[in-house]
N, C-alpha and C positions, 0 to 999 in steps of 0.2 A: 382372895373371891373369884379375879377374874379368869383366873387358869382356871375356877373347878366351874361357871360357866358357859367356857370357849368344852370342858373336856365335854360335861352334856350336856351339849348341844351338837356335841359332832357325835355324842353317844345316838343320838337320838336317829341325828340325819343316817347313820350309820348301819348300829343296831350292832357297829364289836367292839366288844368289852375289854380288848387292849386298852383303850384311854383312860378306858375303869384304873383298870387295870398297877396302870403304868403312877400310876394321879397316884393311889392309892402307898400303895413300894410307897415309892416319891416321900412322901407324909410318913412313911410308917420310918422311913431308916431320919427324917429330920427329929421325929419323937428321940432314937436312938443319939439321932446326938445329943440332941439337948440334956440325954439326963449324961453325959460324957467331962467329970467335970477338968475335965485337960481341953477339949472344945469351947467348953461355956466359959474357961481359965483365959483361951486363945484370939475366945472373940469377947469374951467386951475389952481388950484391952485395945485405943482407938493406935492409929497408924496415920502417924504427924508427914507433908507428902516435901519429899525432898531437895534439895536445893533443886532448879531446873539441868539441864548438862546437853550439850548435841548431840542429839542423836551419834550427828560420823561419827563427835571422839566418844560416846562409848562403843562403839562398831569397833571402830582404831584399839580400841584394849583387849576390848575381845580377844578378836584376830591377836594380840599381842601376847598372850597367855596365854590364848592355846600358841602359839609358835614356838613359848619357852624363853618371849622377850621380856618378859616382866609389866612392869607399869606403869 
């Protein structure tokens, strides 16, 4: 609702219909996704957070993989 209010307010200030067109296209895309069984199934599953990792360790592993050293 907040986004809709901002879109309407901007339209009223500027008269620019592009913001309204973009908002409507976004709604249409969301409706199409919500009717796709694969999307619904993927978004229905909750992701559990993984264990915390040190950022430097993650970077080192990515670099090692890129060099071909393995992990």
